All heavy atoms as TSV, in Angstrom:
chain	resi	resn	atom	element	x	y	z
A	1	MET	N	N	0.807	-1.165	-0.026
A	1	MET	CA	C	-0.002	-0.014	-0.004
A	1	MET	C	C	0.884	1.211	0.012
A	1	MET	O	O	0.984	1.988	0.957
A	1	MET	CB	C	-0.928	-0.058	1.232
A	1	MET	CG	C	-1.943	-1.115	1.049
A	1	MET	SD	S	-3.168	-1.363	2.309
A	1	MET	CE	C	-3.311	0.013	3.315
A	2	THR	N	N	1.497	1.439	-1.105
A	2	THR	CA	C	2.425	2.569	-1.217
A	2	THR	C	C	1.620	3.906	-1.121
A	2	THR	O	O	2.233	4.927	-0.832
A	2	THR	CB	C	3.240	2.517	-2.512
A	2	THR	OG1	O	2.325	2.450	-3.602
A	2	THR	CG2	C	4.132	1.263	-2.462
A	3	GLU	N	N	0.365	3.855	-1.369
A	3	GLU	CA	C	-0.444	5.112	-1.291
A	3	GLU	C	C	-0.453	5.671	0.112
A	3	GLU	O	O	-0.668	6.826	0.316
A	3	GLU	CB	C	-1.887	4.861	-1.729
A	3	GLU	CG	C	-2.005	4.483	-3.185
A	3	GLU	CD	C	-1.749	3.030	-3.481
A	3	GLU	OE1	O	-1.485	2.257	-2.535
A	3	GLU	OE2	O	-1.778	2.668	-4.667
A	4	LEU	N	N	-0.201	4.838	1.141
A	4	LEU	CA	C	-0.101	5.373	2.493
A	4	LEU	C	C	1.220	5.892	2.866
A	4	LEU	O	O	1.441	6.411	3.980
A	4	LEU	CB	C	-0.514	4.238	3.447
A	4	LEU	CG	C	-1.960	3.661	3.328
A	4	LEU	CD1	C	-2.111	2.630	4.349
A	4	LEU	CD2	C	-2.966	4.826	3.535
A	5	GLY	N	N	2.183	5.770	1.967
A	5	GLY	CA	C	3.495	6.346	2.196
A	5	GLY	C	C	4.282	5.518	3.297
A	5	GLY	O	O	3.983	4.355	3.482
A	6	ASP	N	N	5.148	6.222	3.974
A	6	ASP	CA	C	5.931	5.558	4.988
A	6	ASP	C	C	5.251	5.715	6.300
A	6	ASP	O	O	5.683	6.300	7.236
A	6	ASP	CB	C	7.346	6.235	5.067
A	6	ASP	CG	C	8.345	5.479	5.888
A	6	ASP	OD1	O	8.106	4.224	6.065
A	6	ASP	OD2	O	9.315	6.070	6.356
A	7	THR	N	N	4.131	5.052	6.426
A	7	THR	CA	C	3.238	5.128	7.611
A	7	THR	C	C	3.606	4.006	8.530
A	7	THR	O	O	3.694	2.894	8.168
A	7	THR	CB	C	1.749	5.033	7.220
A	7	THR	OG1	O	1.522	6.071	6.228
A	7	THR	CG2	C	0.856	5.311	8.379
A	8	GLU	N	N	3.670	4.321	9.768
A	8	GLU	CA	C	3.906	3.333	10.847
A	8	GLU	C	C	2.646	2.517	10.969
A	8	GLU	O	O	1.509	3.062	10.901
A	8	GLU	CB	C	4.253	3.931	12.190
A	8	GLU	CG	C	5.562	4.675	12.165
A	8	GLU	CD	C	6.772	3.841	12.002
A	8	GLU	OE1	O	6.742	2.684	12.496
A	8	GLU	OE2	O	7.724	4.214	11.337
A	9	ILE	N	N	2.689	1.214	11.288
A	9	ILE	CA	C	1.545	0.369	11.423
A	9	ILE	C	C	0.625	0.918	12.500
A	9	ILE	O	O	-0.612	0.837	12.342
A	9	ILE	CB	C	1.904	-1.104	11.647
A	9	ILE	CG1	C	0.714	-2.041	11.513
A	9	ILE	CG2	C	2.596	-1.257	12.996
A	9	ILE	CD1	C	0.242	-2.189	10.164
A	10	ALA	N	N	1.160	1.430	13.540
A	10	ALA	CA	C	0.303	1.991	14.631
A	10	ALA	C	C	-0.501	3.208	14.199
A	10	ALA	O	O	-1.528	3.531	14.855
A	10	ALA	CB	C	1.198	2.326	15.832
A	11	GLU	N	N	-0.072	3.878	13.108
A	11	GLU	CA	C	-0.758	5.095	12.665
A	11	GLU	C	C	-1.886	4.726	11.666
A	11	GLU	O	O	-2.672	5.580	11.349
A	11	GLU	CB	C	0.227	5.996	11.944
A	11	GLU	CG	C	1.304	6.590	12.890
A	11	GLU	CD	C	2.372	7.356	12.131
A	11	GLU	OE1	O	2.227	7.545	10.939
A	11	GLU	OE2	O	3.312	7.745	12.767
A	12	ILE	N	N	-1.978	3.504	11.211
A	12	ILE	CA	C	-2.990	3.139	10.289
A	12	ILE	C	C	-4.300	2.830	11.112
A	12	ILE	O	O	-4.332	1.777	11.751
A	12	ILE	CB	C	-2.614	1.898	9.459
A	12	ILE	CG1	C	-1.373	2.238	8.596
A	12	ILE	CG2	C	-3.761	1.470	8.479
A	12	ILE	CD1	C	-0.810	1.132	7.767
A	13	THR	N	N	-5.223	3.717	10.970
A	13	THR	CA	C	-6.515	3.516	11.710
A	13	THR	C	C	-7.515	2.842	10.763
A	13	THR	O	O	-7.330	2.748	9.586
A	13	THR	CB	C	-7.099	4.879	12.093
A	13	THR	OG1	O	-7.347	5.654	10.942
A	13	THR	CG2	C	-6.076	5.631	13.024
A	14	LEU	N	N	-8.575	2.388	11.343
A	14	LEU	CA	C	-9.658	1.784	10.569
A	14	LEU	C	C	-10.132	2.768	9.552
A	14	LEU	O	O	-10.464	2.442	8.417
A	14	LEU	CB	C	-10.767	1.303	11.463
A	14	LEU	CG	C	-11.909	0.570	10.842
A	14	LEU	CD1	C	-11.362	-0.678	10.106
A	14	LEU	CD2	C	-12.916	0.163	11.882
A	15	THR	N	N	-10.231	4.037	9.895
A	15	THR	CA	C	-10.737	5.034	8.958
A	15	THR	C	C	-9.829	5.194	7.752
A	15	THR	O	O	-10.260	5.227	6.631
A	15	THR	CB	C	-10.883	6.380	9.689
A	15	THR	OG1	O	-11.837	6.250	10.844
A	15	THR	CG2	C	-11.443	7.448	8.772
A	16	ILE	N	N	-8.503	5.263	8.031
A	16	ILE	CA	C	-7.583	5.370	6.920
A	16	ILE	C	C	-7.666	4.136	6.056
A	16	ILE	O	O	-7.619	4.262	4.804
A	16	ILE	CB	C	-6.108	5.544	7.508
A	16	ILE	CG1	C	-5.947	6.876	8.184
A	16	ILE	CG2	C	-5.075	5.366	6.427
A	16	ILE	CD1	C	-4.677	7.105	8.899
A	17	LEU	N	N	-7.766	3.006	6.604
A	17	LEU	CA	C	-7.880	1.725	5.869
A	17	LEU	C	C	-9.080	1.756	5.015
A	17	LEU	O	O	-9.070	1.417	3.823
A	17	LEU	CB	C	-7.811	0.520	6.771
A	17	LEU	CG	C	-7.806	-0.882	6.114
A	17	LEU	CD1	C	-6.561	-0.958	5.168
A	17	LEU	CD2	C	-7.790	-1.949	7.149
A	18	LYS	N	N	-10.243	2.128	5.636
A	18	LYS	CA	C	-11.493	2.175	4.885
A	18	LYS	C	C	-11.455	3.165	3.708
A	18	LYS	O	O	-11.909	2.878	2.615
A	18	LYS	CB	C	-12.658	2.569	5.778
A	18	LYS	CG	C	-13.098	1.468	6.665
A	18	LYS	CD	C	-14.247	1.927	7.519
A	18	LYS	CE	C	-14.785	0.874	8.418
A	18	LYS	NZ	N	-15.883	1.341	9.287
A	19	GLU	N	N	-10.790	4.354	3.912
A	19	GLU	CA	C	-10.663	5.350	2.892
A	19	GLU	C	C	-9.843	4.769	1.690
A	19	GLU	O	O	-10.152	4.906	0.526
A	19	GLU	CB	C	-10.019	6.614	3.348
A	19	GLU	CG	C	-10.982	7.372	4.292
A	19	GLU	CD	C	-10.270	8.540	4.953
A	19	GLU	OE1	O	-9.082	8.784	4.769
A	19	GLU	OE2	O	-10.957	9.293	5.706
A	20	TYR	N	N	-8.701	4.087	2.046
A	20	TYR	CA	C	-7.894	3.480	1.041
A	20	TYR	C	C	-8.690	2.452	0.207
A	20	TYR	O	O	-8.624	2.394	-0.986
A	20	TYR	CB	C	-6.671	2.821	1.620
A	20	TYR	CG	C	-5.891	1.907	0.682
A	20	TYR	CD1	C	-5.150	2.418	-0.331
A	20	TYR	CD2	C	-6.125	0.557	0.826
A	20	TYR	CE1	C	-4.460	1.558	-1.140
A	20	TYR	CE2	C	-5.480	-0.306	-0.071
A	20	TYR	CZ	C	-4.669	0.216	-1.040
A	20	TYR	OH	O	-4.090	-0.633	-1.925
A	21	LEU	N	N	-9.460	1.579	0.915
A	21	LEU	CA	C	-10.148	0.510	0.276
A	21	LEU	C	C	-11.256	1.092	-0.652
A	21	LEU	O	O	-11.580	0.489	-1.697
A	21	LEU	CB	C	-10.734	-0.481	1.301
A	21	LEU	CG	C	-9.655	-1.235	2.012
A	21	LEU	CD1	C	-10.335	-2.021	3.134
A	21	LEU	CD2	C	-8.887	-2.158	1.079
A	22	MET	N	N	-11.902	2.171	-0.196
A	22	MET	CA	C	-12.921	2.819	-1.050
A	22	MET	C	C	-12.284	3.361	-2.338
A	22	MET	O	O	-12.884	3.186	-3.412
A	22	MET	CB	C	-13.626	3.896	-0.285
A	22	MET	CG	C	-14.607	3.402	0.728
A	22	MET	SD	S	-15.711	4.704	1.459
A	22	MET	CE	C	-14.493	5.686	2.336
A	23	LYS	N	N	-11.145	3.947	-2.257
A	23	LYS	CA	C	-10.432	4.445	-3.475
A	23	LYS	C	C	-10.034	3.344	-4.387
A	23	LYS	O	O	-9.980	3.573	-5.560
A	23	LYS	CB	C	-9.203	5.268	-3.049
A	23	LYS	CG	C	-9.559	6.576	-2.390
A	23	LYS	CD	C	-8.226	7.277	-1.946
A	23	LYS	CE	C	-8.550	8.489	-1.071
A	23	LYS	NZ	N	-7.274	9.073	-0.541
A	24	GLN	N	N	-9.688	2.184	-3.853
A	24	GLN	CA	C	-9.192	1.099	-4.632
A	24	GLN	C	C	-10.287	0.056	-5.025
A	24	GLN	O	O	-9.981	-0.936	-5.676
A	24	GLN	CB	C	-8.050	0.398	-3.860
A	24	GLN	CG	C	-6.881	1.211	-3.554
A	24	GLN	CD	C	-6.210	1.628	-4.805
A	24	GLN	OE1	O	-6.029	0.917	-5.759
A	24	GLN	NE2	N	-5.794	2.920	-4.817
A	25	ALA	N	N	-11.481	0.325	-4.632
A	25	ALA	CA	C	-12.613	-0.648	-4.795
A	25	ALA	C	C	-12.652	-1.219	-6.210
A	25	ALA	O	O	-12.980	-2.420	-6.408
A	25	ALA	CB	C	-13.928	-0.038	-4.365
A	26	ASP	N	N	-12.562	-0.376	-7.161
A	26	ASP	CA	C	-12.687	-0.824	-8.597
A	26	ASP	C	C	-11.620	-1.792	-8.989
A	26	ASP	O	O	-11.803	-2.598	-9.943
A	26	ASP	CB	C	-12.746	0.357	-9.557
A	26	ASP	CG	C	-13.998	1.253	-9.367
A	26	ASP	OD1	O	-14.972	0.694	-8.826
A	26	ASP	OD2	O	-13.938	2.406	-9.707
A	27	CYS	N	N	-10.425	-1.652	-8.345
A	27	CYS	CA	C	-9.305	-2.523	-8.721
A	27	CYS	C	C	-9.156	-3.732	-7.951
A	27	CYS	O	O	-8.340	-4.604	-8.264
A	27	CYS	CB	C	-8.018	-1.717	-8.585
A	27	CYS	SG	S	-7.998	-0.137	-9.447
A	28	LEU	N	N	-9.921	-3.925	-6.884
A	28	LEU	CA	C	-9.763	-5.033	-5.929
A	28	LEU	C	C	-10.768	-6.107	-6.226
A	28	LEU	O	O	-12.005	-5.779	-6.387
A	28	LEU	CB	C	-9.885	-4.570	-4.527
A	28	LEU	CG	C	-8.820	-3.641	-3.976
A	28	LEU	CD1	C	-9.185	-3.150	-2.551
A	28	LEU	CD2	C	-7.480	-4.256	-3.985
A	29	LYS	N	N	-10.424	-7.341	-6.155
A	29	LYS	CA	C	-11.349	-8.438	-6.178
A	29	LYS	C	C	-11.733	-8.692	-4.719
A	29	LYS	O	O	-10.800	-8.664	-3.856
A	29	LYS	CB	C	-10.708	-9.692	-6.746
A	29	LYS	CG	C	-10.395	-9.643	-8.218
A	29	LYS	CD	C	-9.879	-10.997	-8.680
A	29	LYS	CE	C	-8.519	-10.841	-9.273
A	29	LYS	NZ	N	-7.906	-12.028	-9.570
A	30	PRO	N	N	-12.922	-8.924	-4.417
A	30	PRO	CA	C	-13.330	-9.264	-3.055
A	30	PRO	C	C	-12.536	-10.375	-2.381
A	30	PRO	O	O	-12.187	-10.345	-1.223
A	30	PRO	CB	C	-14.818	-9.614	-3.168
A	30	PRO	CG	C	-15.306	-8.931	-4.367
A	30	PRO	CD	C	-14.119	-8.952	-5.381
A	31	SER	N	N	-12.164	-11.358	-3.238
A	31	SER	CA	C	-11.389	-12.491	-2.668
A	31	SER	C	C	-9.955	-12.107	-2.312
A	31	SER	O	O	-9.311	-12.853	-1.545
A	31	SER	CB	C	-11.380	-13.654	-3.669
A	31	SER	OG	O	-10.767	-13.223	-4.911
A	32	SER	N	N	-9.439	-11.020	-2.837
A	32	SER	CA	C	-8.079	-10.635	-2.547
A	32	SER	C	C	-7.950	-9.709	-1.398
A	32	SER	O	O	-6.865	-9.353	-0.972
A	32	SER	CB	C	-7.376	-10.035	-3.826
A	32	SER	OG	O	-7.978	-8.773	-4.076
A	33	LEU	N	N	-9.068	-9.189	-0.913
A	33	LEU	CA	C	-9.027	-8.163	0.121
A	33	LEU	C	C	-8.361	-8.609	1.449
A	33	LEU	O	O	-7.429	-7.937	1.944
A	33	LEU	CB	C	-10.479	-7.687	0.451
A	33	LEU	CG	C	-10.563	-6.587	1.425
A	33	LEU	CD1	C	-9.808	-5.313	0.954
A	33	LEU	CD2	C	-12.044	-6.179	1.618
A	34	GLY	N	N	-8.749	-9.747	1.892
A	34	GLY	CA	C	-8.121	-10.313	3.174
A	34	GLY	C	C	-6.617	-10.517	2.984
A	34	GLY	O	O	-5.812	-10.174	3.864
A	35	HIS	N	N	-6.208	-11.050	1.801
A	35	HIS	CA	C	-4.775	-11.214	1.565
A	35	HIS	C	C	-4.028	-9.911	1.530
A	35	HIS	O	O	-2.965	-9.798	2.125
A	35	HIS	CB	C	-4.619	-11.921	0.232
A	35	HIS	CG	C	-3.181	-12.033	-0.197
A	35	HIS	ND1	N	-2.298	-12.969	0.380
A	35	HIS	CD2	C	-2.465	-11.293	-1.095
A	35	HIS	CE1	C	-1.114	-12.774	-0.180
A	35	HIS	NE2	N	-1.206	-11.832	-1.018
A	36	ARG	N	N	-4.590	-8.888	0.916
A	36	ARG	CA	C	-3.948	-7.545	0.863
A	36	ARG	C	C	-3.754	-6.978	2.204
A	36	ARG	O	O	-2.683	-6.448	2.490
A	36	ARG	CB	C	-4.759	-6.661	-0.091
A	36	ARG	CG	C	-4.061	-5.349	-0.241
A	36	ARG	CD	C	-4.799	-4.474	-1.251
A	36	ARG	NE	N	-4.667	-4.941	-2.547
A	36	ARG	CZ	C	-4.190	-4.236	-3.539
A	36	ARG	NH1	N	-3.846	-2.969	-3.272
A	36	ARG	NH2	N	-4.047	-4.726	-4.744
A	37	ILE	N	N	-4.756	-7.098	3.061
A	37	ILE	CA	C	-4.686	-6.498	4.418
A	37	ILE	C	C	-3.555	-7.331	5.220
A	37	ILE	O	O	-2.744	-6.708	5.862
A	37	ILE	CB	C	-6.002	-6.541	5.078
A	37	ILE	CG1	C	-6.943	-5.525	4.404
A	37	ILE	CG2	C	-5.896	-6.241	6.565
A	37	ILE	CD1	C	-8.383	-5.617	4.871
A	38	ARG	N	N	-3.610	-8.648	5.131
A	38	ARG	CA	C	-2.627	-9.428	5.870
A	38	ARG	C	C	-1.197	-9.126	5.365
A	38	ARG	O	O	-0.285	-8.977	6.154
A	38	ARG	CB	C	-2.898	-10.918	5.747
A	38	ARG	CG	C	-4.011	-11.406	6.590
A	38	ARG	CD	C	-4.139	-12.932	6.607
A	38	ARG	NE	N	-4.284	-13.512	5.270
A	38	ARG	CZ	C	-5.459	-13.628	4.654
A	38	ARG	NH1	N	-6.582	-13.248	5.258
A	38	ARG	NH2	N	-5.534	-14.174	3.482
A	39	HIS	N	N	-1.037	-9.048	4.087
A	39	HIS	CA	C	0.317	-8.780	3.450
A	39	HIS	C	C	0.824	-7.402	3.929
A	39	HIS	O	O	1.958	-7.324	4.266
A	39	HIS	CB	C	0.181	-8.851	1.935
A	39	HIS	CG	C	1.464	-8.522	1.247
A	39	HIS	ND1	N	2.495	-9.442	1.140
A	39	HIS	CD2	C	1.864	-7.406	0.664
A	39	HIS	CE1	C	3.490	-8.837	0.476
A	39	HIS	NE2	N	3.145	-7.637	0.147
A	40	THR	N	N	-0.038	-6.459	3.812
A	40	THR	CA	C	0.387	-5.064	4.303
A	40	THR	C	C	0.794	-5.065	5.731
A	40	THR	O	O	1.795	-4.482	6.123
A	40	THR	CB	C	-0.762	-4.112	4.075
A	40	THR	OG1	O	-1.102	-4.104	2.657
A	40	THR	CG2	C	-0.386	-2.702	4.503
A	41	TYR	N	N	-0.012	-5.714	6.595
A	41	TYR	CA	C	0.292	-5.783	8.024
A	41	TYR	C	C	1.636	-6.439	8.311
A	41	TYR	O	O	2.473	-6.027	9.030
A	41	TYR	CB	C	-0.797	-6.526	8.802
A	41	TYR	CG	C	-0.662	-6.572	10.257
A	41	TYR	CD1	C	-0.652	-5.438	11.007
A	41	TYR	CD2	C	-0.396	-7.778	10.880
A	41	TYR	CE1	C	-0.485	-5.518	12.389
A	41	TYR	CE2	C	-0.187	-7.873	12.185
A	41	TYR	CZ	C	-0.268	-6.756	12.998
A	41	TYR	OH	O	-0.087	-6.783	14.301
A	42	VAL	N	N	1.854	-7.626	7.636
A	42	VAL	CA	C	3.140	-8.369	7.776
A	42	VAL	C	C	4.309	-7.507	7.300
A	42	VAL	O	O	5.340	-7.514	7.954
A	42	VAL	CB	C	3.063	-9.726	7.092
A	42	VAL	CG1	C	4.423	-10.356	6.988
A	42	VAL	CG2	C	2.086	-10.622	7.833
A	43	CYS	N	N	4.166	-6.829	6.176
A	43	CYS	CA	C	5.274	-6.032	5.640
A	43	CYS	C	C	5.612	-4.921	6.657
A	43	CYS	O	O	6.786	-4.634	6.842
A	43	CYS	CB	C	4.886	-5.435	4.327
A	43	CYS	SG	S	4.979	-6.609	2.946
A	44	LYS	N	N	4.557	-4.311	7.222
A	44	LYS	CA	C	4.863	-3.246	8.224
A	44	LYS	C	C	5.529	-3.791	9.478
A	44	LYS	O	O	6.412	-3.182	9.996
A	44	LYS	CB	C	3.541	-2.537	8.568
A	44	LYS	CG	C	2.929	-1.664	7.453
A	44	LYS	CD	C	3.859	-0.531	7.196
A	44	LYS	CE	C	3.262	0.385	6.118
A	44	LYS	NZ	N	4.115	1.559	5.851
A	45	LEU	N	N	5.083	-5.005	9.849
A	45	LEU	CA	C	5.764	-5.634	10.980
A	45	LEU	C	C	7.245	-5.877	10.708
A	45	LEU	O	O	8.121	-5.621	11.545
A	45	LEU	CB	C	5.060	-6.946	11.343
A	45	LEU	CG	C	3.715	-6.878	12.026
A	45	LEU	CD1	C	3.145	-8.257	12.172
A	45	LEU	CD2	C	3.844	-6.219	13.435
A	46	LEU	N	N	7.475	-6.413	9.526
A	46	LEU	CA	C	8.974	-6.708	9.168
A	46	LEU	C	C	9.748	-5.365	9.063
A	46	LEU	O	O	10.843	-5.343	9.550
A	46	LEU	CB	C	8.987	-7.434	7.816
A	46	LEU	CG	C	8.571	-8.891	7.781
A	46	LEU	CD1	C	8.411	-9.423	6.419
A	46	LEU	CD2	C	9.507	-9.703	8.619
A	47	ASP	N	N	9.184	-4.342	8.440
A	47	ASP	CA	C	9.816	-3.086	8.391
A	47	ASP	C	C	10.177	-2.508	9.714
A	47	ASP	O	O	11.054	-1.789	9.858
A	47	ASP	CB	C	8.994	-2.060	7.639
A	47	ASP	CG	C	8.890	-2.365	6.132
A	47	ASP	OD1	O	9.649	-3.191	5.678
A	47	ASP	OD2	O	8.004	-1.772	5.479
A	48	ASN	N	N	9.420	-2.810	10.731
A	48	ASN	CA	C	9.580	-2.331	12.077
A	48	ASN	C	C	10.346	-3.290	12.998
A	48	ASN	O	O	10.462	-3.135	14.175
A	48	ASN	CB	C	8.241	-1.981	12.745
A	48	ASN	CG	C	7.691	-0.706	12.079
A	48	ASN	OD1	O	8.285	0.358	12.216
A	48	ASN	ND2	N	6.583	-0.789	11.387
A	49	GLY	N	N	10.989	-4.337	12.372
A	49	GLY	CA	C	11.893	-5.195	13.046
A	49	GLY	C	C	11.353	-6.428	13.687
A	49	GLY	O	O	12.051	-7.101	14.403
A	50	ALA	N	N	10.093	-6.765	13.358
A	50	ALA	CA	C	9.517	-8.006	13.944
A	50	ALA	C	C	10.238	-9.203	13.303
A	50	ALA	O	O	10.631	-9.219	12.204
A	50	ALA	CB	C	8.050	-8.099	13.686
A	51	SER	N	N	10.459	-10.250	14.085
A	51	SER	CA	C	11.006	-11.473	13.586
A	51	SER	C	C	10.026	-12.347	12.846
A	51	SER	O	O	8.804	-12.278	13.162
A	51	SER	CB	C	11.680	-12.274	14.720
A	51	SER	OG	O	10.643	-12.827	15.529
A	52	LEU	N	N	10.491	-13.192	11.960
A	52	LEU	CA	C	9.597	-14.088	11.270
A	52	LEU	C	C	8.922	-15.051	12.229
A	52	LEU	O	O	7.733	-15.458	12.048
A	52	LEU	CB	C	10.377	-14.855	10.187
A	52	LEU	CG	C	10.734	-14.074	8.961
A	52	LEU	CD1	C	11.557	-14.891	8.012
A	52	LEU	CD2	C	9.528	-13.505	8.271
A	53	ASP	N	N	9.623	-15.456	13.286
A	53	ASP	CA	C	8.989	-16.356	14.315
A	53	ASP	C	C	7.814	-15.679	14.994
A	53	ASP	O	O	6.790	-16.302	15.171
A	53	ASP	CB	C	10.032	-16.716	15.305
A	53	ASP	CG	C	11.105	-17.653	14.798
A	53	ASP	OD1	O	10.793	-18.446	13.820
A	53	ASP	OD2	O	12.245	-17.624	15.233
A	54	PHE	N	N	7.937	-14.357	15.302
A	54	PHE	CA	C	6.802	-13.612	15.870
A	54	PHE	C	C	5.641	-13.524	14.895
A	54	PHE	O	O	4.542	-13.784	15.254
A	54	PHE	CB	C	7.275	-12.241	16.266
A	54	PHE	CG	C	6.155	-11.370	16.699
A	54	PHE	CD1	C	5.650	-11.509	17.951
A	54	PHE	CD2	C	5.613	-10.437	15.848
A	54	PHE	CE1	C	4.587	-10.732	18.422
A	54	PHE	CE2	C	4.571	-9.643	16.290
A	54	PHE	CZ	C	4.060	-9.730	17.498
A	55	ILE	N	N	5.979	-13.306	13.625
A	55	ILE	CA	C	4.917	-13.124	12.647
A	55	ILE	C	C	4.162	-14.415	12.393
A	55	ILE	O	O	2.988	-14.467	12.220
A	55	ILE	CB	C	5.523	-12.551	11.357
A	55	ILE	CG1	C	5.961	-11.089	11.548
A	55	ILE	CG2	C	4.552	-12.624	10.185
A	55	ILE	CD1	C	6.812	-10.502	10.436
A	56	LYS	N	N	4.887	-15.559	12.482
A	56	LYS	CA	C	4.244	-16.862	12.227
A	56	LYS	C	C	3.172	-17.136	13.273
A	56	LYS	O	O	2.235	-17.858	12.967
A	56	LYS	CB	C	5.302	-17.969	12.238
A	56	LYS	CG	C	6.193	-17.990	10.997
A	56	LYS	CD	C	7.215	-19.053	11.092
A	56	LYS	CE	C	8.156	-18.998	9.948
A	56	LYS	NZ	N	9.201	-20.001	10.059
A	57	VAL	N	N	3.354	-16.665	14.512
A	57	VAL	CA	C	2.379	-16.894	15.542
A	57	VAL	C	C	1.262	-15.897	15.660
A	57	VAL	O	O	0.362	-16.079	16.386
A	57	VAL	CB	C	3.040	-17.156	16.954
A	57	VAL	CG1	C	4.005	-18.330	16.882
A	57	VAL	CG2	C	3.785	-15.868	17.343
A	58	CYS	N	N	1.357	-14.867	14.871
A	58	CYS	CA	C	0.326	-13.810	14.926
A	58	CYS	C	C	-0.918	-14.283	14.284
A	58	CYS	O	O	-0.995	-15.014	13.347
A	58	CYS	CB	C	0.781	-12.571	14.144
A	58	CYS	SG	S	1.960	-11.570	14.993
């Protein structure tokens, strides 16, 4: 989600996420939505130093 820029995971609120998804609605398949959210969350965790072992148990 490069549209959010260099945003910390803690700064991503439900409102920001909903606004992003509304803007991207035409480009997203409903079946890919959950994957996109999980992928974004995991990438932000990795960027902030979380270990893969921690992410596996999340």
